[in-house]
C-alpha positions in Angstrom: 52.5 11.5 24.2 53.4 11.0 27.0 49.6 13.0 28.3 47.7 10.6 25.6 49.3 7.1 27.0 48.9 8.3 30.6 44.9 9.4 29.9 44.8 6.0 28.2 46.4 4.0 31.0 43.9 5.5 33.6 40.9 5.2 31.7 41.6 1.2 31.8 42.7 1.2 35.5 39.7 2.8 36.0 37.6 0.6 33.9 39.2 -2.3 35.4 38.6 -1.0 38.3 34.7 -0.2 37.6 34.8 -4.2 36.7 35.7 -5.7 39.5 33.8 -3.9 41.8 30.7 -5.1 40.0 31.7 -8.0 39.9 32.1 -7.7 43.7 28.8 -6.7 44.3 27.0 -8.7 42.1 25.9 -11.4 44.5 24.9 -9.0 46.7 23.1 -7.5 44.3 21.4 -10.5 42.8 20.5 -11.6 46.6 18.7 -8.7 46.9 16.7 -9.0 43.9 15.6 -12.7 45.0 14.5 -11.0 48.1 11.9 -9.3 46.0 10.4 -12.4 44.7 8.1 -15.0 45.4 9.3 -18.9 46.3 8.1 -19.6 42.6 9.5 -17.2 40.9 13.0 -17.3 42.5 13.9 -20.4 41.3 13.2 -19.3 37.6 16.2 -18.4 34.7 17.6 -15.2 35.2 16.0 -13.0 32.6 12.1 -14.6 33.7 13.2 -13.4 37.7 13.8 -10.2 36.9 10.8 -9.8 34.5 8.6 -11.4 37.3 6.5 -9.4 39.6 8.2 -7.7 42.7 7.0 -8.2 45.9 8.2 -7.9 50.0 6.4 -10.8 50.9 9.5 -12.8 51.6 10.5 -10.4 54.2 6.8 -10.0 56.0 7.5 -13.9 55.6 10.7 -14.2 57.5 9.1 -11.7 60.1 6.8 -13.8 61.3 8.6 -17.1 61.5 11.1 -15.7 63.1 12.7 -12.8 66.1 14.5 -11.1 63.9 15.7 -8.2 66.8 16.7 -11.1 68.9 19.2 -12.3 66.6 20.3 -8.9 65.4 20.6 -8.2 69.3 23.1 -11.1 69.6 24.7 -10.5 67.0 25.8 -6.8 68.2 26.6 -8.6 71.9 28.6 -10.6 70.6 30.3 -9.2 67.6 31.0 -5.7 69.6 32.0 -8.0 73.5 34.6 -10.2 71.7 35.9 -6.6 70.4 35.9 -5.0 74.0 37.3 -8.5 75.4 40.0 -8.6 72.8 41.3 -5.0 72.9 41.3 -5.3 77.1 44.0 -8.4 76.1 45.5 -6.7 73.0 46.5 -3.7 74.1 49.3 -5.0 76.3 50.2 -7.4 74.9 50.9 -5.5 71.6 52.6 -3.2 73.7 55.0 -5.3 75.5 56.1 -6.5 72.0 56.8 -2.9 70.4 58.1 -1.2 73.2 60.0 -4.1 75.3 60.5 -6.8 72.4 62.5 -9.7 73.3 64.4 -12.4 71.6 61.0 -14.5 70.9 58.9 -11.6 70.3 58.9 -11.8 66.3 58.7 -16.0 67.0 55.8 -15.4 69.1 54.0 -13.1 66.7 54.6 -16.0 64.0 53.0 -18.7 66.1 50.1 -16.0 67.3 49.2 -16.0 63.3 50.1 -19.5 62.5 46.6 -20.6 65.0 44.8 -18.8 62.3 45.9 -22.1 59.8 44.1 -24.4 62.0 40.9 -26.0 60.7 38.4 -24.8 63.3 36.3 -28.5 63.2 40.3 -29.7 64.0 39.5 -28.4 67.6 35.6 -28.6 67.4 35.2 -31.5 70.0 37.3 -30.2 72.8 36.2 -27.2 72.7 32.3 -28.4 72.6 32.7 -30.4 75.4 34.3 -27.8 77.4 31.8 -26.1 76.5 28.7 -28.9 78.1 31.2 -29.3 80.9 31.1 -25.7 81.4 27.3 -24.6 81.0 28.4 -22.3 78.0 26.7 -23.9 75.5 23.9 -21.4 73.7 25.2 -18.4 75.9 26.2 -15.1 74.4 29.3 -15.2 77.2 30.5 -18.6 75.5 30.6 -17.3 72.0 32.3 -13.9 73.2 34.9 -15.8 74.4 35.0 -18.4 71.7 35.2 -15.2 68.5 37.6 -13.2 70.9 40.2 -16.3 71.0 39.8 -16.7 67.1 40.7 -13.5 66.6 42.8 -12.1 69.0 46.0 -12.9 67.0 44.8 -10.3 64.0 43.8 -8.0 67.0 47.6 -8.5 68.2 49.3 -8.7 65.0 47.5 -4.9 63.8 47.5 -3.2 67.1 51.6 -4.3 66.8 52.2 -2.7 63.5 50.5 0.4 64.1 52.3 0.9 67.7 55.4 0.2 65.9 55.0 3.2 63.9 55.1 5.8 66.3 58.0 6.7 67.9 59.5 5.0 71.4 60.9 8.1 71.7 57.4 10.2 72.6 56.8 7.3 75.3 60.0 7.8 76.8 59.6 11.4 77.1 55.9 10.9 79.3 58.1 8.6 81.5 60.3 11.9 82.0 57.7 13.9 82.9 56.3 11.5 85.4 53.6 9.0 83.5 53.2 6.2 85.1 52.9 2.6 83.1 49.0 2.8 83.0 49.2 6.6 82.1 51.4 6.2 79.3 49.6 3.3 77.5 45.8 5.1 77.9 47.1 8.8 77.6 49.6 9.0 75.3 49.7 5.9 73.0 46.6 4.7 72.8 45.3 8.9 71.7 48.1 8.6 68.7 47.0 5.1 67.5 43.0 6.2 67.5 43.2 5.6 63.5 44.8 2.6 63.5 42.5 1.0 66.5 39.2 2.4 64.7 40.6 0.3 61.9 41.2 -3.0 63.9 37.9 -2.3 65.9 36.1 -2.0 62.7 37.8 -5.4 60.9 37.1 -7.5 64.4 33.5 -6.6 64.2 32.7 -8.0 61.0 35.0 -11.3 61.6 32.6 -11.8 64.3 29.6 -10.3 62.7 30.2 -13.0 59.3 31.3 -16.0 61.6 29.3 -18.9 61.3 31.1 -22.4 62.1 31.3 -21.8 65.6 28.2 -20.0 65.7 25.7 -22.6 64.3 27.7 -25.6 66.2 27.9 -23.3 69.8 24.2 -22.3 69.8 20.7 -23.3 69.3 18.2 -20.9 70.2 18.9 -18.7 73.0 22.2 -16.7 72.2 21.7 -17.7 68.1 23.1 -14.7 66.0 22.1 -13.3 62.8 24.5 -16.3 60.9 22.4 -18.8 62.9 19.5 -16.5 61.3 20.1 -17.8 58.1 20.7 -21.0 58.0 17.4 -21.7 59.7 15.8 -21.1 56.0 17.9 -24.3 55.0 16.1 -27.5 55.6 15.8 -31.2 54.2 12.9 -30.3 52.5 15.1 -27.7 50.3 16.0 -24.3 50.2 13.4 -21.5 50.5 15.5 -19.1 47.8 13.2 -16.1 48.4 13.2 -16.3 52.3 16.7 -17.1 52.1 17.6 -14.1 49.9 15.2 -12.0 52.4 16.9 -13.2 55.6 20.3 -12.7 54.2 19.4 -9.0 53.4 18.3 -8.7 56.5 21.6 -10.1 58.0 24.3 -8.2 56.2 22.2 -4.9 55.8 23.5 -3.3 59.5 27.6 -4.4 58.7 27.2 -3.0 55.2 25.6 0.0 56.3 28.5 0.4 59.1 30.6 -0.7 56.8 29.7 2.2 54.3 29.5 5.4 56.9 32.7 4.0 58.5 34.8 3.7 55.4 37.0 6.9 55.3 37.9 5.6 59.0 38.7 1.8 58.4 40.9 2.9 55.1 43.0 6.0 56.9 43.3 3.1 60.0 44.9 1.0 57.2 47.0 3.2 55.6 47.8 4.6 59.4 52.2 4.9 59.4 52.4 4.4 56.0 53.7 8.0 54.9 56.3 9.5 57.0 
C-alpha cells in the first residue's frame, strides 16, 4: 500500500513538473512558430497559424534590414565585460565580508540588496545627464559600467554565500604556510569556490544579456545590443509579428544554447555547500 502511494505521488509530481515546464517553454515555442510564418499568417487565429505555410522569409528580412552580427557582438562585449568587471570588485568585497566581518556587515549586505528594489526610471535622468556630460552615451564602456553596477549587489551576495561555506581554517593554514593575501584569495579561495563562481558568472551574463531598460535608453546605434535589435521591430505603424518573432529567436538563441550546455554547472553552483 505504501509503495503504491509512493508511486502515485511520484507520478503526480512528475506530471506536474512536466506541465510546469511546458507552460514555461510554450511562449518560446510560439515565438519560434510565428518566426516561420509570413506577416499575414502571423496575425491569424492560432489554428490558422499552425496550418499555414512555413517559411524562413522573416529571418531573411531581418538579416537584410539589420546588422545582426554587430548587435550580437555588442551583447557579448557588454554582458561578459560587465560580469568580469563586477567580479574584480565583488571577489575582494565578498572575501572581506565572509572572513573579516564587521558589526555592520549584514546591514551593508541588506542595503546593497535593497538597491535592487529601486525602480530604474527613478535614476534614469541623473544617469543620462552624467553619461551625456561624460560622452558615454551609446558606448559599450558606458553600458558595461551601468550593468556592472546594477548586478553588483547580486554578484557580491552570491559570492558571499559561497565563500561562507568554505572553512576559514583552510585559509588560516595557507597563511601559516606563508601565503600572501593575494595568494590566499587567488590560489586557495577561488579554486575551492569555482562551482559557485561559475554559477554567479552564468547568472550575471544572463541578466546583462536580457537587460532592456538601460540598453534602450542609453544607446542609439553604435553600442545597441540584441535587446535594442528586438525593439527596432516595434514601430508607430504597428508590430511586425513575424519579423519581431524572428528577431527575438535570433536574440535569445545564443543565451539559450549557453544555458543549455552549462545547466549542470549552474545547478552545481547553486547547490554549492548545500550538502556537507
